[in-house]
C-alpha positions as CSV (number, residue, x, y, z in Angstrom):
1,M,107.3,29.1,141.0
2,D,105.7,29.1,137.4
3,E,104.8,32.4,136.1
4,K,102.8,33.8,133.2
5,F,102.0,37.3,131.8
6,C,98.6,39.0,131.8
7,K,97.3,39.4,128.5
8,F,95.8,42.7,129.3
9,C,98.4,44.7,131.4
10,G,101.5,42.5,130.9
11,A,102.2,41.9,134.6
12,K,103.7,38.7,135.9
13,I,101.1,36.5,137.6
14,P,101.1,32.9,139.1
15,M,100.5,30.2,136.4
16,D,97.4,28.8,138.0
17,A,95.9,32.4,138.4
18,V,92.4,33.1,136.7
19,M,92.4,36.8,137.8
20,C,95.3,39.2,137.3
21,T,96.6,40.4,140.7
22,S,97.7,43.8,139.1
23,C,94.8,44.9,136.8
24,G,92.1,42.7,138.3
25,R,90.9,41.4,135.0
26,Q,89.9,37.8,134.3
27,V,92.6,36.2,132.3
28,E,91.3,32.6,132.0
29,E,87.9,30.8,131.9
30,L,86.9,29.5,135.3
31,K,87.1,25.8,135.5
32,S,83.9,23.9,136.5
33,S,83.4,20.4,137.5
34,A,80.1,20.1,135.4
35,S,80.4,21.8,132.2
36,A,76.7,21.3,131.3
37,Q,74.2,24.1,131.8
38,P,72.7,24.4,135.3
39,N,69.3,22.9,135.8
40,I,66.8,25.9,136.0
41,V,63.3,25.4,137.0
42,I,60.7,28.0,136.4
43,N,57.3,27.6,137.9
44,N,55.0,30.4,136.9
45,S,51.7,29.0,137.6
46,N,48.9,31.4,138.5
47,N,46.0,29.9,140.2
48,N,44.1,33.1,141.1
49,I,40.4,33.3,140.4
50,N,39.2,36.8,140.5
51,G,35.6,37.1,140.9
52,G,35.2,40.6,139.7
53,I,35.0,42.0,143.4
54,M,37.8,43.9,145.1
55,A,38.6,42.8,148.8
56,G,35.6,44.0,150.7
57,G,34.4,46.1,147.9
58,R,30.8,46.1,146.5
59,I,30.1,46.6,142.8
60,K,27.8,49.8,141.9
61,N,26.5,51.2,138.6
62,K,28.0,54.5,137.7
63,W,24.8,55.6,135.9
64,V,22.4,54.8,138.8
65,A,24.5,56.6,141.3
66,L,24.6,59.7,138.9
67,L,21.0,59.7,138.4
68,L,20.3,59.5,142.0
69,C,22.9,62.3,142.6
70,F,21.2,64.5,140.0
71,F,17.7,64.2,141.0
72,L,18.1,63.4,144.8
73,G,21.5,64.6,145.5
74,G,20.4,67.1,148.2
75,L,18.9,64.4,150.1
76,G,22.0,62.1,149.8
77,A,20.1,59.3,147.8
78,H,23.4,58.4,146.0
79,R,25.3,58.3,149.2
80,F,22.8,55.8,150.6
81,Y,22.9,53.8,147.4
82,E,26.8,53.4,147.8
83,G,26.1,52.3,151.5
84,K,27.7,55.3,153.0
85,I,25.0,55.8,155.6
86,G,26.8,58.4,157.7
87,T,27.5,60.8,154.9
88,G,23.9,60.0,153.5
89,I,22.5,61.4,156.9
90,L,24.8,64.4,156.6
91,W,23.7,65.1,153.0
92,L,20.1,64.8,154.2
93,C,20.4,67.0,157.0
94,T,22.3,69.8,155.3
95,L,20.9,69.5,151.8
96,G,24.0,68.1,150.2
97,L,26.4,70.1,152.3
98,F,24.6,73.4,151.3
99,G,24.7,72.4,147.6
100,V,28.5,72.3,147.4
101,G,28.8,68.7,148.2
102,W,26.1,67.9,145.8
103,V,27.9,69.4,142.9
104,I,31.1,68.0,143.7
105,D,29.6,64.5,144.1
106,F,28.2,64.8,140.6
107,F,31.3,65.5,139.0
108,I,33.1,62.8,141.0
109,L,30.5,60.2,139.8
110,L,30.7,61.5,136.3
111,F,34.3,60.9,136.0
112,K,34.2,57.4,137.6
113,P,34.6,54.1,135.6
114,N,31.3,52.0,135.2
115,P,31.1,49.8,137.2
116,Y,33.0,51.0,140.0
117,Y,33.7,49.5,143.6
118,V,32.8,51.0,147.0
């Protein structure tokens, strides 16, 4: 049996060994049948066409909603504008949740991006 020495730890290993059985390091290059580089195909085609509308979202103008909230917020006009009929009726019946919800909605609308999606 032919043997050779590991160039890292000096242990005796078989002549055809690629990895040292003592230290576990690679002592020779792996022999491959094809010495050429592997054929790698990268297909990064993106065919998305975004129409500016999120899934199920309706685009709204921040400034229209903010003005409606400022002048008619107690009546829930900004809520009706956004299509939130249930909370619009609640705002209408309670005068904007007794004024607290009206003020909160004003600041929420103030810091939203223009346009925003509902």
